[in-house]
N, C-alpha and C positions, 0 to 999 in steps of 0.2 A: 506496499499501500504506500499510496505519495504523503506526503506530506499535510496536503490537503482533504486527502481521503481521509487520513486518523481525526485532524480537525471537524472533518464532519459525521462524522462514528460518533465524537467527543462532543457532537453537539445534540443528535440523539439519544444518551444518554443522559446531558444536561436536560432537554427537555424531558423524559420519559421523568426523571427524577425532583423537577419541578412542580408537573403538572398531581405525583404524586404527593408533594406536599402540599401543594392547593386546593385538592382532596380533603386529605385529612383537618385540615386549617377549619377549609370551609363546615367538614363533622364537624368542628371543638366549635366552631362561632356557633352557630345554629343551637347547638348543645349548652348552651348559658350558665343555665339552673344549675347544674350537672357541675361546669365545666367548675364554677368560682364558688357555689356552694358548699357543692359536697366533697371538690377537689383541691382546687386552689387556697378556700380557707377554711378546710377542714383544718390544720395545725394552729388555727387562732381560737379553736374551743377546746373549755376544757375537754369533752365527748370525745374525741379525736383516739383512734387506738390504741395510738402509741403510748397520751397519757396513762389511758386506761390499764393498759398492759405494765405499764411500769408503777400502778396505783397497786392492780394485783401482786404482781414481783416484790412490792414491797410489804405488802400483808403476811406474805409464803413467810417473811424475814421479821415478821415482827416488827415491821414500823411501817408508820403511816405517813410519815415524811414527804411521798411522791406524789398522797391523795393529797394534801393537806397544801401543795405545791400550782393551784389553780392557776389558767392562764387568764388574765383580768389586766386586756388594754382593746382603744379603741382605734380602728381604720379607718381613714375620716381620708375622703378626699374634697384636694382642694382650688381642683384647675375648672373649667368649664367644659373643655371637653379633655379629661383626666379618664373617666371613666369608659367613654366610648376607641380614647386613645391604647389603654391597656386590655380594651378585648380587646383586639386585634393584632397585638402584638405578642397577647398569653397564646391568643386562638393558635399565633402564628409557631412562637414555641413548640408549643404540645403539638403541632399538626411537622414540625421537622423532630419529635421525641419519636412518636408513633410510627414515622414514615423511614427514619435512620433502619430498618432491614432491610429493605430496599434502595436505601440509598447507596447504602454500601456494597449489597449486590451492584446495582450498576455501575460501582466503580470498578468491580473487580471483574464487569463483566468486558471493562474496557482495557484494564491492566494483564488479564490473560491472555487473548494470543500473544503478548507478546513475551508471555516468559516459555522455558524451554520443558519440553516436556517431564523434566525431573524436577524440573521448581512446579509446575502444576503438580504433582502426584505428592510431590510434602507442601503445597499451603491446601490440600482436599481439605473441608470441611472451617475455611478461613473466615466461612459468613455467618454459619451459624455460630459459631465461639464466638465473636467478636460481638454479635448480635446479645446471645446470649449474657456475656458478660457484662453490656453493656445497658440491657437491659434491669439484668440484677445491681448494677451501680445506682439507677433509678430509683428503683423502691428502695431500699438504703437510703440513700440521699435523703428521701420523700419521708419514710416511717423513722428514722434515727436522725441523720445530723441535722435535719431542717427544724422539726419541731423543735429537737434540744435548743438550736439557736436560739429562732424563737422565743420558747418558756423561756429564756433564760433574759435574752435583748430585753423584750416586750415586761417582764415582771422586775425587769434590776431598776431602782431608783435610788437617786442622791438623800431626797425626804419624802415624807409619806405626802405632803402635803401639794405635792410634783404630781401631774395625769399624765399616760403613756398615751398619747397621739399618735399614731404611727399615721403616716402619708403609704397611700394604699402605693404608690407606686415602693416605695423604701422597700415594704414587704414582698413585694412582686421580688423585687430585686435581691433581695436576703432569699427567700423559697425557690428562686432559678438559681443561686450562687449554687447553694447549698445545694442541690438537685444533680447539679450537669457535673460538677465538680468531684464526686461523689462517679456516678458515671465513666468520666474518662482513666479516676484515678484504676477503676478497675480491670481497663483495657490492659494492665502491668501485665498480664500472664502472656499476653497474645502478642504487647512489644516485645518483650524480652523472647519468642520463638521466634519472630521474624530475624531479629537481631543476632541468637546463636545460628539459626539456619545462615545466616551472615558472614556468620564466623567472626561477630562484631563482639559478643558477650560468650565467655565462661562462664562454665557451674564456677569453678575456681574461682572466679573475678567475681564474684558474687558471692561467692562463701569471705573473701579475702576483705569487701570490703561492708561486709554485713554492719558492721558500728558503724560505720559511715551516715548507709542507708538506712539505719532506724530514727540516728539525729535527724537524717532532714523528714520521713515519716511521721516526726513529732513534728518537725515542723510545719509542714505540712496540714498537718490534724491541725494543732493550735493556731493555721490560716484561717481554716473552711468552720473550723467550732468554733462558741463563746469564747473564753475563759474559764471555764469549768472544767476542774482537772476530771472529773468522772463522765464530759460528752466528750473531751480528748484521746481517755482510755478508751471508751468503747468502740470512735473513731479508726483510731490506733491497730487497734485489736486486729478487723478485721481484714485493715493492707497490709500488717504485716508478714499474717497469712496467706496473703496474695505472691509478696514478693518470697515467702517461701515455697512455695505452691513452682510461683517462676524458676527457684535453681533448682528443684526436681524437672522442670519441665526441661532446661539449659540442660540436664543430666542425661535423659532421655533422648536426646536432640544428639548431644553427641556421639551416645552408643549405639543409634541407628548408624550415625555417618560412619561409623569408625567399625559399621558391622558392614554397611556398603560397600566401602573399600576395601577390607577385607576379602569378600566375596569375590570384588571384579580384579584381585589381586591373584589369588585361587583359578580365577576363572582366565586370564592370562598365561598364567605358569603354566597351565593345564594344554594352553593351546601353542 
């Protein structure tokens, strides 16, 4: 294919991906009640699943603190077109998240013809695992990271006489930042997989710099969570698990590569 042909193919991949985003965005836009009352504003109410789960967990250990820490703040809009703008932008973000597996599939369809046969074989299931990790990250961010951050920041006061009246844009920014940050952080195993395939990362290197990685993970957890030790620990644990899983993935990749190379050497000697 010529350069122009590649651009033409890329154009149609982009068009199909854009259509998917528009379709999901329109679905989210017209499902306004579910989108905002149930999904977006869910973490702003005390009956949200996460708060109830922490309350039950605290009761099991004989503590009532999680149940007493109720969400108490007001979300307000102070711009004439603020709610309409938030409605459109939020629908677009939800559309991108919902269409992400298809978007990555379109990207993979564009890249795949340019790969060698062994590279295609090594990358089987990439779309599935990238999509699964992205969805798991979204769920973790929405049900764990975002509620902890919102609950802490919205209930924090320097004086009891000051009421927390949160701007709608600020609330949505916090929610989307927490959720999307976790979604992309959960892609770490797949990133390590491709880097290990390319020979840029080895399990020994990851083990050697494990202490440095732990420090970086703690910094990342501190950035995407409020200054609350319990919230930082809850977010840090799954990222550490993902890092250890990535080390195992790098070992498997190298073991498979070594076995394949030995098999090729045996075939060459036999000939």
